C-alpha positions in Angstrom: 0.0 0.0 0.0 1.4 3.4 -1.0 0.8 6.5 1.0 -1.4 9.4 0.0 -3.3 12.4 1.5 -5.4 11.6 4.5 -3.3 8.6 5.5 -2.1 8.4 9.1 1.5 7.3 9.3 4.0 6.7 12.0 7.6 7.8 11.3 10.9 7.8 13.0 12.9 10.9 12.2 15.8 13.1 13.1 16.1 16.7 11.9 19.2 18.8 12.1 20.5 22.1 10.8 22.4 21.4 7.6 25.3 23.8 8.2 26.2 23.0 11.8 24.4 19.7 12.4 22.6 21.1 15.5 19.8 18.7 16.6 16.4 20.2 16.1 14.1 17.3 16.8 14.2 13.5 17.0 12.0 10.5 17.9 15.1 8.5 19.0 16.1 8.6 22.6 19.7 7.4 21.8 20.2 10.2 19.4 19.0 12.7 22.0 21.3 11.2 24.6 24.3 11.4 22.3 23.6 15.2 21.9 23.3 15.5 25.7 19.6 16.5 25.5 17.7 16.2 28.7 15.5 13.1 28.0 13.7 12.9 31.4 10.0 12.8 31.0 10.1 12.8 27.2 8.1 10.4 25.1 10.1 8.6 22.5 9.2 6.4 19.5 7.5 6.9 16.2 5.4 10.0 15.7 2.1 10.1 14.0 1.2 12.5 11.3 -1.6 12.9 8.8 -0.4 13.4 5.3 -1.7 16.6 3.7 -2.5 18.2 7.1 0.8 20.1 7.5 1.9 18.2 10.5 5.5 18.4 9.2 7.4 20.2 6.5 5.8 20.1 3.1 8.9 18.7 1.6 8.7 15.8 4.0 5.0 15.1 3.1 5.9 15.3 -0.6 8.7 12.8 -0.1 6.4 10.4 1.9 3.7 10.3 -0.7 3.7 7.2 -2.8 6.1 5.4 -0.5 5.5 2.3 1.6 6.2 1.0 5.1 9.9 0.5 5.5 10.9 3.2 3.0 12.8 6.2 4.1 14.9 9.1 2.9 17.2 11.9 3.9 16.1 15.2 2.4 17.4 18.7 2.3 14.9 21.4 3.2 16.0 24.9 2.0 15.6 27.9 4.4 12.6 29.3 2.5 10.7 26.0 3.0 11.8 25.5 6.6 11.6 28.4 9.1 12.1 31.2 6.6 14.9 33.7 5.9 16.4 35.8 8.7 15.0 39.3 8.5 16.9 42.1 10.2 13.8 44.2 10.3 12.3 41.7 12.7 14.9 42.8 15.3 13.2 45.6 17.1 13.6 47.9 20.1 10.7 47.7 22.5 9.8 49.0 26.0 11.2 46.6 28.6 7.7 46.9 30.3 6.4 44.5 27.7 8.8 41.8 28.9 7.9 39.7 31.9 10.2 40.6 34.9 11.7 37.1 35.1 12.7 37.3 31.4 14.5 40.6 31.4 18.0 39.4 30.5 20.0 38.8 27.3 19.3 35.4 25.8 15.9 34.9 27.4 13.1 33.5 25.3 9.7 34.9 26.0 6.4 36.0 24.5 5.6 39.6 23.3 2.4 40.5 21.6 1.7 36.7 21.0 5.1 36.3 19.3 7.9 34.0 20.6 11.0 36.3 20.8 14.6 36.3 22.1 16.0 39.1 24.2 19.3 40.3 22.7 20.1 43.3 24.9 18.3 45.2 27.6 19.4 48.7 28.9 17.2 50.6 31.2 13.7 50.8 29.8 14.6 49.7 26.3 15.2 46.2 25.0 16.4 44.9 21.7 14.3 41.9 20.7 14.6 39.4 17.9 11.2 38.3 16.5 12.7 35.9 14.0 12.2 32.2 14.5 15.3 30.7 16.3 16.0 28.6 13.2 15.4 31.4 10.6 18.1 31.3 7.9 18.9 27.6 8.5 18.6 24.9 5.9 17.4 21.6 7.4 18.5 18.0 6.9 15.6 15.6 7.7 16.1 11.9 7.8 13.0 9.7 8.3 11.8 6.1 8.0 8.1 5.1 7.6 7.3 2.6 10.4 3.5 2.1 10.0 0.4 3.1 8.2 -2.5 3.2 10.6 -5.4 1.5 8.9 -7.7 0.0 11.6 -10.6 2.4 12.1 -10.4 2.3 15.9 -6.6 2.9 15.8 -7.2 5.7 13.4 -9.6 7.4 15.8 -7.3 7.0 18.7 -4.4 8.4 16.6 -6.4 11.4 15.4 -7.3 12.3 19.0 -3.7 11.9 20.1 -2.5 14.1 17.2 -5.0 16.9 17.7 -5.5 16.9 21.4 -2.3 15.4 22.7 -3.8 12.7 24.9 -4.6 9.0 24.4 -8.2 8.1 25.0 -10.0 4.8 24.8 -12.4 4.5 21.8 -14.6 1.8 20.3 -16.8 1.5 17.3 -20.3 0.1 17.9 -23.1 -0.9 15.5 -26.4 0.7 16.3 -29.5 -0.3 14.3 -31.0 3.1 14.6 -27.9 5.2 14.0 -25.4 3.0 12.1 -21.8 3.0 13.1 -21.1 5.0 16.3 -17.7 6.0 17.6 -17.7 6.0 21.4 -14.9 8.1 23.0 -14.1 7.7 26.7 -13.1 11.1 27.8 -10.7 11.8 30.7 -11.8 14.1 33.6 -8.5 16.0 33.3 -9.6 17.2 29.9 -12.0 19.5 31.7 -8.9 21.7 32.2 -7.6 21.3 28.6 -8.5 24.6 26.8 -7.8 23.0 23.4 -10.2 20.2 24.1 -12.9 22.5 25.4 -12.8 24.8 22.4 -12.4 22.2 19.7 -14.4 19.2 20.9 -17.2 19.8 18.4 -14.7 20.2 15.5 -12.9 17.1 16.6 -16.1 15.1 16.7 -17.0 16.3 13.2 -13.5 15.4 11.9 -13.8 11.9 13.4 -17.2 11.4 11.7 -15.6 12.4 8.3 -12.3 10.6 8.6 -13.4 7.4 10.4 -16.6 7.1 8.3 -19.1 6.7 11.2 -22.6 8.2 11.6 -22.1 9.8 14.9 -19.6 10.3 17.8 -20.5 9.9 21.5 -18.1 11.5 24.0 -18.6 9.9 27.4 -17.5 11.9 30.4 -17.3 10.1 33.7 -16.9 12.0 37.1 -16.5 9.9 40.2 -17.3 10.9 43.7 -14.4 12.4 45.6 -14.0 10.7 49.0 -12.2 12.8 51.6 -9.4 11.1 53.4 -9.7 11.4 57.2 -6.6 12.4 59.0 -5.6 10.0 61.8 
């Protein structure tokens, strides 16, 4: 089976800057450890993406199309197709009042006006701030291997929820004489605090109906009684 748009695939990959070989991202713990990256608490192993949904660089998606499980490639991604050219006009002087107090030092990465920025210098009430992406101006070398195509409808549903919400939930597909195929999603009480889930739950349900080919989606939320622990 060759891969096309809409397919969910699992890939192992390592991405580095082409010029200096600096590690950008990897699914491999041993590679991260070799680069002395802090691996504590990180999740390793193949990463799921949906082809055609811009979950990775376009050049990577284009390379994966028409390939099969076990195939792989090392591709070069030019600056323009990676994180863009470095633009000196995006280095600006702003009031230091815009910078959180804990981030008022050279080299700090913070957020200003909903942009991720790096503080270059700060003198008195003025700060020189770089609005460019940290990897702007860099060509990227991206090595990948296709590990799996997710074909089972239940696995596809779980994968899509994991990709778009960032959590793994239990799901099952049931046959209902009155409603046809129904996808039942067991929600997690902790998702009550997940803003992404709260604001996009309806969109995600509609996406699952379309991509899993079911007639409806039921999201089950279970809340258990909290029992106070008596102190001895």
